[in-house]
ZALOMI-615224 format. One record per residue: residue number from 0; residue in three letters; x, y, z of N, C-alpha, C, CB in turn. Coordinates in Angstrom, 3 decimals. Atoms other than C-alpha are relative to their C-alpha. Last residue first. Glycine has a CB too. Example, Ala and Ser with C-alpha at 12.3 -4.5 7.8 and 13.67 -1.06 7.14 Angstrom:
2
1 Ser -0.820 -1.190 -0.060 13.670 -1.060 7.140 -0.770 1.090 0.730 0.414 0.462 -1.415 .
0 Ala 0.890 -1.190 0.000 12.300 -4.500 7.800 0.900 1.200 0.000 -0.992 0.027 1.246 .
end
This chain:
207
206 Ala 1.296 -0.254 0.632 77.978 116.068 115.680 0.087 -0.127 -1.521 -0.511 1.393 0.381 .
205 Ile -0.163 -1.013 1.050 81.112 114.446 117.072 -1.331 0.161 -0.724 1.140 -0.394 -1.005 .
204 Gly 0.685 -1.225 -0.410 80.770 112.613 120.374 0.170 1.140 -0.955 0.473 0.419 1.324 .
203 Leu -0.985 -1.038 -0.278 83.415 110.019 119.537 -0.637 1.334 0.392 0.882 0.198 -1.205 .
202 Val -0.870 0.452 -1.081 80.989 107.117 119.795 0.966 1.093 0.423 0.771 -1.241 -0.424 .
201 Lys 0.818 0.121 -1.210 78.410 108.974 117.707 0.854 -0.393 1.184 -1.120 -1.021 -0.200 .
200 Lys 0.242 -1.343 -0.525 80.996 110.028 115.127 -0.791 -0.048 1.304 -0.745 0.848 -1.032 .
199 Leu -1.254 -0.470 -0.556 82.115 106.435 114.676 -0.168 1.379 0.629 1.078 0.036 -1.079 .
198 Asp -0.205 0.768 -1.239 78.558 105.234 114.165 1.249 0.485 0.713 0.109 -1.514 -0.299 .
197 Glu 0.940 -0.565 -0.962 78.013 108.037 111.638 0.090 -0.732 1.334 -1.432 -0.063 -0.545 .
196 Asn -0.596 -1.128 -0.696 81.185 106.970 109.855 -0.931 0.623 1.027 0.419 1.037 -0.988 .
195 Asn 0.857 -1.176 0.173 79.642 103.619 108.992 0.565 1.154 0.826 -1.475 -0.312 0.419 .
194 Gly -0.532 -0.780 1.112 82.274 100.889 108.613 -0.789 1.256 -0.282 0.043 -0.835 -1.227 .
193 Ser 1.014 -0.338 1.003 80.048 98.700 110.761 0.580 0.695 -1.220 -1.056 0.875 0.614 .
192 Lys 0.168 1.055 1.004 82.811 96.966 112.691 -0.902 0.420 -1.149 -0.560 -1.243 0.646 .
191 Phe 0.645 -0.663 1.142 84.181 99.757 114.874 -0.103 -0.994 -1.150 0.795 1.277 -0.439 .
190 Cys -0.196 0.781 1.227 84.984 97.949 118.106 -0.839 0.602 -1.121 -0.376 -1.496 0.223 .
189 Tyr 1.238 0.248 0.752 85.223 100.531 120.878 0.355 -0.775 -1.259 -0.738 1.343 -0.358 .
188 Gly 0.067 -0.012 1.448 87.863 101.110 123.515 -1.350 -0.345 -0.561 0.988 -0.922 -0.543 .
187 Asn 1.359 0.260 0.442 89.077 101.570 127.060 -0.086 0.094 -1.522 -0.981 0.986 0.658 .
186 Met 0.412 -1.000 0.988 92.800 101.347 127.686 -1.392 -0.345 -0.517 1.018 0.077 -1.175 .
185 Gly 0.364 -1.258 -0.634 93.675 99.506 130.927 -0.442 1.102 -0.936 1.126 0.481 0.776 .
184 Cys -1.228 -0.750 -0.280 95.604 96.564 129.477 -0.296 1.380 0.582 0.828 0.144 -1.271 .
183 Lys -0.716 0.737 -1.037 92.532 94.328 129.731 1.290 0.713 0.404 0.314 -1.413 -0.482 .
182 Ile 0.733 -0.239 -1.249 90.656 97.008 127.775 0.688 -0.713 1.162 -1.470 -0.476 -0.128 .
181 Ser -0.344 -1.359 -0.444 93.304 96.905 125.039 -0.676 0.312 1.329 -0.411 1.044 -1.064 .
180 Ala -1.362 0.008 -0.544 92.983 93.135 124.794 0.391 1.382 0.519 1.003 -0.462 -1.070 .
179 Asp 0.040 0.727 -1.277 89.203 93.342 124.391 1.372 0.008 0.663 -0.477 -1.452 -0.214 .
178 Val 0.586 -0.916 -0.981 89.670 96.001 121.695 -0.044 -0.660 1.380 -1.423 0.430 -0.438 .
177 Asn -0.996 -1.036 -0.251 92.037 93.762 119.764 -0.494 1.019 1.026 0.362 0.707 -1.303 .
176 Glu -1.055 0.568 -0.841 89.715 90.777 120.135 1.098 1.024 0.310 0.609 -1.225 -0.682 .
175 Gln 0.379 0.010 -1.404 86.799 92.862 118.872 1.113 -0.527 0.897 -1.243 -0.828 0.189 .
174 Leu 0.036 1.378 -0.476 88.454 93.645 115.557 -0.247 -0.024 1.505 1.315 -0.732 -0.346 .
173 Asp 1.117 0.700 0.632 87.678 96.953 113.787 -0.087 -1.472 0.409 0.122 0.099 -1.502 .
172 Asp -0.528 1.052 0.878 89.786 99.006 116.186 -1.197 -0.711 -0.624 0.929 -1.020 0.791 .
171 Ile 0.995 0.409 1.001 89.179 102.212 118.136 0.648 -0.952 -0.983 -0.594 1.230 -0.743 .
170 Phe -0.507 0.730 1.165 91.111 102.880 121.359 -1.144 -0.426 -0.920 0.804 -1.234 0.449 .
169 Phe 1.170 0.716 0.515 90.432 105.475 124.067 0.369 -0.553 -1.363 -1.267 0.934 -0.088 .
168 Cys 0.107 0.326 1.426 93.450 106.647 126.076 -1.313 -0.720 -0.314 1.188 -0.867 -0.437 .
167 Asp 0.202 -1.260 0.715 93.854 108.460 129.421 -0.266 -0.214 -1.489 1.212 0.896 0.178 .
166 Glu 1.309 -0.530 -0.355 93.338 105.229 131.383 -0.302 1.337 -0.672 -0.097 0.152 1.492 .
165 Pro 1.088 0.716 0.678 96.253 103.656 129.528 -1.374 0.607 0.261 -0.006 -1.443 0.431 .
164 Lys 0.688 0.817 -0.987 98.656 106.393 130.730 -1.172 -0.696 -0.689 -0.485 0.863 1.212 .
163 Leu 1.442 -0.164 -0.198 100.860 107.607 127.909 -0.501 -0.883 1.134 -0.759 -0.324 -1.292 .
162 Asn 0.155 -0.425 -1.389 104.636 108.099 127.685 -1.464 0.305 0.329 0.871 1.232 0.277 .
161 Phe 0.510 -1.364 -0.008 104.617 107.916 123.887 -0.278 0.529 1.410 -1.256 0.071 -0.820 .
160 Arg -0.589 -0.799 1.079 106.834 104.861 123.451 -0.422 1.473 0.115 -0.415 -0.567 -1.376 .
159 Glu -1.356 -0.418 -0.365 105.863 103.448 126.859 0.609 0.927 -1.051 0.894 -1.222 0.191 .
158 Phe 0.083 -0.956 -1.112 102.146 103.360 126.124 1.377 0.555 0.352 -0.629 -0.666 1.237 .
157 Phe 0.626 -1.233 0.489 102.760 101.737 122.717 -0.051 1.062 1.101 -1.421 -0.289 -0.522 .
156 Phe -1.012 -0.701 0.791 105.163 99.151 124.117 -0.530 1.352 -0.476 0.433 -0.858 -1.207 .
155 Gln -0.962 -0.535 -0.951 102.568 98.235 126.729 1.110 0.771 -0.716 0.596 -1.129 0.840 .
154 Tyr 0.646 -1.159 -0.619 99.928 97.864 124.032 0.946 0.655 1.008 -1.323 -0.418 0.694 .
153 Ile -0.028 -1.088 0.986 102.258 95.633 122.026 -0.663 1.252 0.554 -0.696 -0.432 -1.299 .
152 Ile -1.271 -0.709 0.003 102.976 93.487 125.093 0.001 1.161 -0.982 1.125 -0.952 -0.331 .
151 Pro -0.055 -1.118 -0.954 99.321 92.563 125.562 1.269 0.841 -0.101 -0.121 -0.527 1.397 .
150 Gln -0.964 0.321 -1.054 99.252 90.462 122.358 0.133 1.194 0.946 1.387 -0.379 -0.608 .
149 Pro 0.341 -0.466 -1.350 96.039 91.440 120.532 0.991 -0.408 1.102 -1.351 -0.514 0.358 .
148 Lys 1.257 0.005 -0.728 97.686 92.940 118.516 -0.686 -1.336 -0.292 -0.910 1.224 -0.404 .
147 Leu 1.220 -0.325 0.726 101.005 91.813 117.101 -1.147 0.193 0.988 -0.341 -1.107 -1.026 .
146 Ala 1.236 0.345 -0.707 104.571 91.662 118.401 -1.187 0.456 -0.828 -0.039 0.643 1.417 .
145 Leu 0.116 1.462 -0.066 108.121 91.748 117.019 -1.220 -0.444 0.824 1.279 -0.599 0.601 .
144 Val -0.228 0.520 -1.356 108.490 95.461 117.898 -0.147 -1.518 0.153 -0.945 0.661 0.934 .
143 Glu -1.157 -0.573 -0.685 108.734 97.641 114.786 0.427 -0.802 1.230 -0.306 1.417 0.408 .
142 Gly -1.235 0.416 0.647 106.477 95.550 112.564 1.259 0.524 0.657 -0.018 0.429 -1.405 .
141 Ser -0.435 1.306 -0.496 103.647 96.039 115.047 1.347 -0.414 -0.570 -1.035 -1.052 -0.330 .
140 Phe 0.321 1.133 0.858 103.337 99.709 114.189 0.626 -1.290 0.508 0.460 0.272 -1.417 .
139 Phe -0.727 1.153 -0.531 103.126 102.780 116.414 -0.440 -1.244 -0.763 -0.246 -0.169 1.537 .
138 Ala 0.466 1.248 0.610 102.120 106.200 115.106 0.896 -1.135 0.470 -0.005 0.096 -1.561 .
137 Gly -0.935 1.109 0.021 102.366 109.547 116.872 -0.624 -1.221 -0.644 0.468 -0.329 1.405 .
136 Asp -1.034 -0.275 -0.990 100.712 112.928 117.404 1.025 -1.128 0.086 -0.630 0.227 1.358 .
135 Tyr -0.260 1.055 -0.979 98.685 112.603 114.232 1.162 0.384 0.925 0.307 -1.330 -0.718 .
134 Leu 0.639 -0.228 -1.293 97.422 115.787 112.547 0.317 -1.048 1.068 -1.467 0.060 -0.190 .
133 Glu -0.769 -0.970 -0.785 99.696 116.040 109.490 -0.509 0.141 1.434 -0.035 1.350 -0.681 .
132 Pro -1.262 0.550 -0.514 98.341 112.833 107.952 0.777 0.938 0.908 0.870 -0.384 -1.138 .
131 Ala -0.551 -1.083 -0.829 94.746 114.147 107.638 1.347 -0.386 0.609 -0.985 0.370 1.115 .
130 Pro 0.646 -1.311 0.110 93.500 110.814 106.229 0.611 0.989 0.981 -1.511 -0.121 0.247 .
129 Val 0.985 -0.276 -1.042 96.047 107.968 106.125 -0.652 1.363 -0.225 0.658 -0.055 1.392 .
128 Val 1.310 0.635 0.188 97.650 106.944 102.806 -1.030 0.351 1.069 0.171 -1.479 -0.035 .
127 Glu 0.439 -0.105 1.385 100.900 108.841 102.187 -1.422 -0.523 -0.187 0.954 -0.757 -0.908 .
126 Lys 0.557 -1.332 0.207 101.418 109.402 105.901 -0.477 0.219 -1.433 1.027 1.047 0.359 .
125 Tyr 1.412 -0.063 -0.397 101.810 105.636 106.291 -0.630 1.372 -0.256 -0.133 -0.350 1.470 .
124 Thr 0.897 -0.359 1.104 105.008 105.571 104.177 -1.461 0.197 0.426 0.064 -1.066 -1.059 .
123 Asn -0.444 -1.184 0.734 107.937 105.510 106.593 -0.989 0.479 -1.051 1.306 -0.281 -0.654 .
122 Thr -0.566 -0.954 -0.939 106.616 103.127 109.223 0.369 1.305 -0.688 1.219 -0.592 0.681 .
121 Leu 0.958 -1.074 -0.248 104.461 101.464 106.576 0.537 1.035 0.981 -1.299 -0.574 0.523 .
120 Arg 0.057 -0.867 1.171 107.418 99.405 105.327 -0.928 1.201 0.235 -0.468 -0.796 -1.221 .
119 Arg -0.905 -1.137 -0.154 107.956 98.057 108.825 -0.085 0.969 -1.169 1.420 -0.486 0.152 .
118 Ser -1.431 0.268 0.132 104.925 95.824 108.450 0.824 1.272 0.103 0.286 -0.692 -1.320 .
117 Val -0.493 -0.162 1.367 101.450 96.549 109.765 1.511 -0.180 -0.017 -0.391 1.388 -0.573 .
116 Asn -0.778 1.161 0.433 99.405 95.679 112.834 0.380 0.180 -1.466 -0.801 -1.324 0.207 .
115 Ser 0.467 0.894 1.061 98.232 99.113 113.962 0.957 -1.154 -0.257 -0.203 0.779 -1.277 .
114 Leu -0.563 1.261 -0.506 98.322 101.655 116.765 -0.507 -1.102 -0.911 -0.400 -0.268 1.514 .
113 Ile 0.267 1.215 0.772 97.803 105.206 115.443 0.685 -1.166 0.690 0.490 0.141 -1.478 .
112 Tyr -1.082 0.946 0.256 97.609 108.272 117.684 -0.496 -1.148 -0.881 0.569 -0.545 1.327 .
111 Val 0.408 1.115 0.857 95.451 111.392 118.062 1.215 -0.858 -0.331 -0.674 0.517 -1.302 .
110 Arg -1.062 0.486 0.862 95.711 114.005 120.794 -0.468 -1.251 -0.742 1.275 -0.294 0.819 .
109 Gln -0.484 1.360 -0.246 92.652 115.744 122.189 1.116 -0.353 -0.976 -1.152 -1.017 -0.117 .
108 Gly -1.165 0.070 -0.865 92.182 119.533 122.262 0.511 -1.389 0.331 -0.301 0.679 1.235 .
107 Arg 0.435 -0.112 -1.393 88.672 120.039 120.911 1.129 -0.328 0.991 -1.189 -0.928 0.246 .
106 Ala 0.523 -1.338 -0.267 89.987 120.883 117.454 -0.467 0.147 1.446 -1.148 0.313 -0.948 .
105 Lys -1.108 -0.904 -0.291 92.105 117.718 117.396 -0.502 1.392 0.402 0.924 0.107 -1.216 .
104 Ile -0.638 0.462 -1.239 89.047 115.494 117.657 1.119 0.953 0.410 0.556 -1.434 -0.172 .
103 Ala 0.894 -0.355 -1.103 87.177 117.523 115.026 0.588 -0.409 1.349 -1.368 -0.659 -0.194 .
102 Glu -0.068 -1.447 -0.198 90.108 117.333 112.598 -0.855 0.436 1.181 -0.445 0.731 -1.263 .
101 Ile -1.291 -0.270 -0.640 90.318 113.560 113.007 0.126 1.491 0.312 1.172 -0.465 -0.907 .
100 Ile 0.110 0.522 -1.362 86.600 113.265 112.228 1.289 0.277 0.773 -0.304 -1.518 -0.018 .
99 Glu 0.809 -0.958 -0.752 86.930 115.539 109.176 -0.162 -0.446 1.455 -1.380 0.172 -0.659 .
98 Ala -0.833 -1.178 -0.249 89.773 113.378 107.881 -0.757 1.015 0.839 0.455 0.637 -1.325 .
97 Val -0.721 0.207 -1.261 87.544 110.319 108.312 0.899 1.193 0.327 0.841 -1.287 -0.070 .
96 Gly 0.654 -0.604 -1.145 85.023 111.444 105.686 0.745 -0.123 1.308 -1.317 -0.585 0.159 .
95 Glu 0.660 -1.282 0.229 86.172 109.090 102.943 -0.681 0.489 1.284 -1.030 -0.121 -1.145 .
94 Arg 1.454 0.088 -0.021 88.400 106.287 104.165 -0.602 1.399 -0.112 -0.490 -0.703 1.289 .
93 Ala 0.618 -0.759 -1.089 92.036 106.731 103.118 -1.519 -0.072 -0.100 0.468 1.470 -0.024 .
92 Val 0.625 -1.218 0.523 93.068 103.994 100.680 -0.709 0.705 1.151 -1.003 -0.324 -1.166 .
91 Asn 0.626 -0.826 -1.031 95.490 101.211 101.584 -0.520 1.285 -0.628 1.000 0.317 1.145 .
90 Asn 0.928 0.818 -0.784 96.247 98.511 98.997 -0.715 0.769 1.104 0.736 -1.152 0.605 .
89 Tyr 1.338 0.214 0.546 97.712 100.762 96.307 -1.003 -0.642 0.951 0.106 -0.836 -1.200 .
88 Glu 0.453 -1.154 0.759 101.043 102.315 97.268 -1.465 -0.112 -0.402 0.854 0.176 -1.227 .
87 His 0.291 -1.093 -0.933 101.818 99.825 100.048 -0.526 1.248 -0.709 1.249 0.352 0.791 .
86 Trp 1.304 0.172 -0.649 101.494 96.955 97.549 -0.372 1.179 0.891 -0.004 -1.272 0.821 .
85 His 0.834 -1.205 0.038 104.316 98.311 95.349 -1.306 -0.105 0.785 -0.316 0.331 -1.413 .
84 Glu -0.803 -1.220 -0.064 107.267 95.923 95.657 -0.861 1.251 0.178 0.841 0.132 -1.259 .
83 Phe -0.645 -0.075 -1.305 105.061 92.959 96.484 0.771 1.303 0.164 0.934 -1.186 0.195 .
82 Thr 1.055 -0.248 -0.985 102.899 93.560 93.430 0.611 0.196 1.377 -1.016 -1.161 0.024 .
81 Val 0.288 -1.428 0.120 106.032 93.833 91.293 -1.142 0.398 0.931 -0.349 0.359 -1.456 .
80 Lys -1.161 -0.773 -0.448 107.167 90.444 92.578 -0.279 1.495 -0.066 1.231 -0.341 -0.848 .
79 Ala -0.044 0.015 -1.464 103.734 88.858 92.292 1.143 0.859 0.517 0.144 -1.435 0.519 .
78 Ile 1.062 -0.890 -0.468 103.443 89.927 88.660 -0.001 0.071 1.522 -1.373 -0.475 -0.513 .
77 Glu -0.355 -1.358 0.417 106.817 88.375 87.803 -1.037 1.009 0.517 0.109 0.082 -1.546 .
76 Arg -1.063 -0.475 -0.890 106.031 85.242 89.835 0.401 1.443 -0.332 1.228 -0.924 -0.099 .
75 Val 0.630 -0.323 -1.281 102.740 84.815 87.985 1.038 0.547 0.974 -0.694 -1.244 0.597 .
74 Lys 0.868 -1.153 0.210 104.527 84.999 84.639 -0.641 0.458 1.309 -1.083 -0.334 -1.025 .
73 Asp -0.857 -1.187 0.035 107.298 82.674 85.818 -0.843 1.264 -0.172 1.035 -0.111 -1.141 .
72 Ser -0.718 -0.231 1.251 104.688 80.082 86.712 0.869 1.247 0.097 -0.983 0.131 -1.167 .
71 Ser 0.134 1.042 1.013 102.703 78.442 89.518 0.815 0.198 -1.270 -1.404 -0.118 -0.369 .
70 Leu 0.917 -0.412 1.054 103.685 80.334 92.627 0.165 -0.875 -1.234 0.223 1.468 -0.360 .
69 Arg 1.276 0.701 -0.170 105.296 78.578 95.596 -1.026 0.375 -1.073 -0.571 0.297 1.375 .
68 Pro -0.069 1.385 0.485 108.814 79.581 94.513 -1.323 -0.762 0.109 1.057 -0.745 0.766 .
67 Leu -0.036 0.175 1.461 107.876 83.286 94.815 0.069 -1.453 -0.454 1.172 0.735 -0.562 .
66 Ile 1.325 0.019 0.630 106.824 83.261 98.477 0.076 -0.381 -1.472 -0.670 1.360 0.143 .
65 Arg 0.707 1.213 -0.403 110.120 82.276 100.123 -1.352 -0.141 -0.689 -0.190 -0.013 1.500 .
64 Ser -0.791 1.143 0.470 112.282 84.827 98.313 -0.674 -1.325 0.356 1.414 0.047 0.599 .
63 Ile 0.289 0.206 1.417 109.507 87.392 98.803 0.788 -1.179 -0.564 0.317 1.266 -0.794 .
62 Ala 1.393 0.385 0.234 109.642 86.987 102.579 -0.246 -0.289 -1.475 -0.950 1.100 0.486 .
61 Lys 0.193 1.391 -0.400 113.432 86.982 102.883 -1.411 -0.465 -0.329 0.278 -0.172 1.495 .
60 Glu -0.786 0.843 0.910 113.811 90.201 100.911 -0.206 -1.483 0.300 1.492 0.353 0.101 .
59 Asp 0.687 0.073 1.296 110.996 91.946 102.757 0.712 -0.983 -0.928 -0.072 1.399 -0.658 .
58 Thr -0.244 -1.099 0.927 112.681 91.122 106.044 -0.819 -0.182 -1.265 1.490 0.100 -0.341 .
57 Met -0.567 0.426 1.277 111.150 88.769 108.591 0.196 1.223 -0.879 -0.913 -1.047 -0.703 .
56 Ser -0.960 1.072 -0.238 110.270 89.098 112.296 0.637 -0.526 -1.291 -0.680 -1.136 0.728 .
55 Gly -1.356 -0.524 0.079 108.619 92.490 111.968 1.071 -1.045 0.192 0.181 1.064 1.005 .
54 Met -0.613 0.113 -1.320 105.275 91.194 113.213 1.407 0.589 0.015 0.040 -1.460 0.439 .
53 Asp 0.749 -0.846 -0.925 103.482 92.438 110.116 0.617 -0.004 1.395 -1.450 -0.459 0.073 .
52 Leu -0.302 -1.388 0.360 106.217 90.910 107.966 -0.715 0.960 0.942 -0.404 0.285 -1.461 .
51 Ala -1.324 -0.302 -0.542 105.869 87.617 109.840 0.427 1.426 -0.340 1.031 -0.997 -0.533 .
50 Leu 0.180 -0.174 -1.443 102.145 87.570 109.085 1.325 0.380 0.661 -0.566 -1.291 0.635 .
49 Trp 0.677 -1.288 -0.139 102.925 88.089 105.408 -0.237 0.320 1.473 -1.337 -0.004 -0.769 .
48 Glu -0.976 -1.062 0.227 105.472 85.276 105.549 -0.635 1.382 0.181 0.603 -0.126 -1.407 .
47 Gln -0.718 -0.182 -1.249 102.926 82.958 107.104 1.051 1.106 -0.130 0.659 -1.314 0.429 .
46 Ser -1.116 0.899 -0.280 100.873 83.481 103.978 0.571 0.244 1.386 1.092 0.165 -1.049 .
45 Tyr 0.486 0.859 -1.090 97.469 84.985 103.320 1.055 -1.038 0.370 -1.322 -0.701 -0.401 .
44 Phe 0.617 -0.815 -1.041 98.684 87.949 101.268 -0.598 -0.815 1.146 -1.066 0.853 -0.606 .
43 Met -0.779 -1.083 -0.596 101.176 85.997 99.202 -0.677 0.613 1.223 0.250 1.073 -1.028 .
42 Val -1.372 0.423 -0.280 99.848 82.569 98.240 0.813 1.080 0.702 0.689 -0.395 -1.283 .
41 Asn -0.083 1.131 -0.920 96.118 83.247 98.472 1.430 -0.316 0.422 -0.618 -1.218 -0.632 .
40 His 0.761 -0.282 -1.220 95.972 86.721 96.953 0.224 -1.103 1.030 -1.507 0.141 -0.316 .
39 Ile -0.864 -0.882 -0.776 98.684 85.866 94.432 -0.666 0.361 1.330 0.330 1.276 -0.802 .
38 Glu -1.169 0.764 -0.430 96.628 82.919 93.211 0.918 0.860 0.875 0.773 -0.532 -1.224 .
37 Arg 0.379 0.901 -1.096 93.382 84.890 93.171 1.203 -0.766 0.533 -1.074 -0.983 -0.467 .
36 Ile 0.321 -0.827 -1.168 94.910 87.706 91.103 -0.340 -0.873 1.197 -1.171 0.949 -0.311 .
35 Ile -1.275 -0.436 -0.563 96.456 85.200 88.702 -0.234 0.816 1.267 0.798 0.824 -1.031 .
34 Gln -0.645 1.187 -0.541 93.083 83.543 88.142 1.341 0.353 0.651 0.203 -1.042 -1.105 .
33 Glu 0.567 0.329 -1.305 91.382 86.908 87.787 0.641 -1.236 0.628 -1.488 -0.213 -0.128 .
32 Asp 0.259 1.440 0.022 93.676 88.033 84.963 -0.454 -0.442 1.389 1.270 -0.795 -0.450 .
31 Asp 1.456 0.146 -0.152 93.360 91.829 84.998 -0.412 -1.472 -0.069 -0.739 0.807 -1.090 .
30 Thr 0.643 1.023 0.836 97.063 92.363 85.644 -1.505 0.035 0.221 0.564 -1.416 0.315 .
29 Phe -0.966 0.601 0.914 99.496 94.950 87.045 -0.569 -1.118 -0.868 1.148 -0.529 0.779 .
28 His -0.682 -1.057 0.730 97.206 97.395 88.852 0.922 -0.572 -1.071 0.793 0.877 0.960 .
27 Arg 0.875 -0.437 1.095 94.957 94.512 89.788 0.618 1.150 -0.787 -1.364 0.423 0.548 .
26 Thr -0.080 1.008 1.062 97.836 93.094 91.846 -0.830 0.418 -1.209 -0.474 -1.370 0.519 .
25 Ala -1.293 -0.115 0.679 98.070 96.328 93.831 0.098 -0.982 -1.159 1.146 -0.239 0.987 .
24 Asn -0.102 -1.250 0.765 94.364 96.446 94.645 1.303 0.092 -0.784 -0.118 1.194 0.932 .
23 Asp -0.176 0.222 1.435 94.150 92.754 95.590 0.207 1.277 -0.811 -1.185 -0.727 -0.534 .
22 Ala -1.243 0.686 0.341 94.767 93.080 99.343 0.260 -0.084 -1.497 -0.015 -1.377 0.573 .
21 Thr 0.423 1.027 0.951 92.069 95.693 99.875 1.250 -0.665 -0.553 -0.878 0.606 -1.154 .
20 Tyr -1.087 0.844 0.502 92.578 97.862 102.964 -0.591 -1.080 -0.906 0.806 -0.643 1.179 .
19 Asp 0.540 1.255 0.527 90.182 100.732 103.599 1.152 -0.786 -0.594 -1.122 0.253 -1.067 .
18 Val -0.120 0.301 1.427 91.885 103.340 105.703 -0.769 -1.268 -0.334 1.480 -0.147 -0.406 .
17 Leu -0.492 -1.189 0.692 91.385 105.050 109.053 0.066 -0.198 -1.507 1.368 0.377 0.524 .
16 Val 0.388 -1.153 -0.822 89.160 102.337 110.538 0.428 1.298 -0.693 0.636 -0.095 1.422 .
15 Gly 1.398 0.143 -0.388 89.161 99.130 108.476 -0.501 1.156 0.844 -0.192 -1.280 0.747 .
14 Gly 0.856 0.716 0.924 92.958 99.058 108.338 -1.412 -0.197 0.524 0.602 -1.324 -0.318 .
13 Met 0.010 -0.498 1.376 94.578 101.763 110.483 -1.034 -0.714 -0.860 1.374 -0.155 -0.620 .
12 Asp -0.559 0.999 0.905 93.820 101.228 114.167 -0.004 0.599 -1.402 -0.812 -1.349 0.051 .
11 Phe 0.660 0.662 1.119 93.087 104.459 115.975 0.842 -1.139 -0.572 -0.307 1.010 -1.091 .
10 Val -0.953 0.885 0.682 94.014 105.868 119.385 -0.742 -0.809 -1.061 0.716 -0.951 1.018 .
9 Ile 0.807 0.912 0.790 92.182 108.866 120.868 0.952 -0.795 -0.898 -1.085 0.771 -0.843 .
8 Asn -0.554 0.571 1.229 94.195 110.544 123.611 -1.004 -0.939 -0.659 1.310 -0.750 0.296 .
7 Lys -0.989 -0.898 0.588 93.309 112.896 126.483 0.428 -0.447 -1.391 1.211 0.098 0.900 .
6 Tyr -1.228 0.705 0.375 90.110 111.074 127.346 0.961 0.985 -0.668 -0.311 -1.200 -0.952 .
5 Asp -0.899 0.030 -1.158 87.552 113.271 129.101 1.302 -0.741 -0.290 -0.698 -0.647 1.179 .
4 Thr -0.830 -1.205 0.018 85.882 114.129 125.784 0.947 0.074 1.193 -0.879 1.231 -0.025 .
3 Ile -1.051 0.123 1.018 84.653 110.539 125.468 0.922 1.220 -0.014 -0.626 -0.191 -1.385 .
2 Asn 0.441 -0.696 1.206 82.757 110.820 128.744 1.153 -0.001 -0.996 -0.470 1.462 0.321 .
1 Lys -0.153 -1.445 0.030 84.170 108.283 131.132 -0.651 0.568 -1.255 1.486 0.392 0.064 .
0 Met -1.007 -0.508 0.938 82.793 104.750 131.217 0.050 1.523 0.045 -0.300 -0.481 -1.435 .
end
């Protein structure tokens, strides 16, 4: 493997790497009823509609219209609706200490990109939640292209969008299957599962 500083581009996943994602954060903003929170968690955030939103194959309007009838009461539907409208404001929280890592990468002359499975809504709002938002050279989201990691096509779309050579990129994701797919596409990578910033710094050669 090349020395990490030989890569021109460092590519980050969002959830579990740049931000901590907690599906229930938004719902908890509107209710403290644990039964309702669990129901919305299971029916909304683990639904086929949610997967379709990440892939970009369904609109927000269509998704919520299909989710709401499966909930148990008007009260739950009301909370689910407002949760759906505001989830992007609460569910992603910038990971502490990651801004300094991004700054260190940029300071030594490397470019920084995002490649993440998220819905189209994040295309316009991701800078509100990622650390050091002004430092990214580009962001690419699954919801834009009808594909999801680890499908090979999403990596190809990413390279084409920013005119990048795979061998010039190093990818960091918290899921091994996504890293394995990136390697098959020519982009080396590392699976960041520990959540420990010191592990991330070691891989990135940051003291």
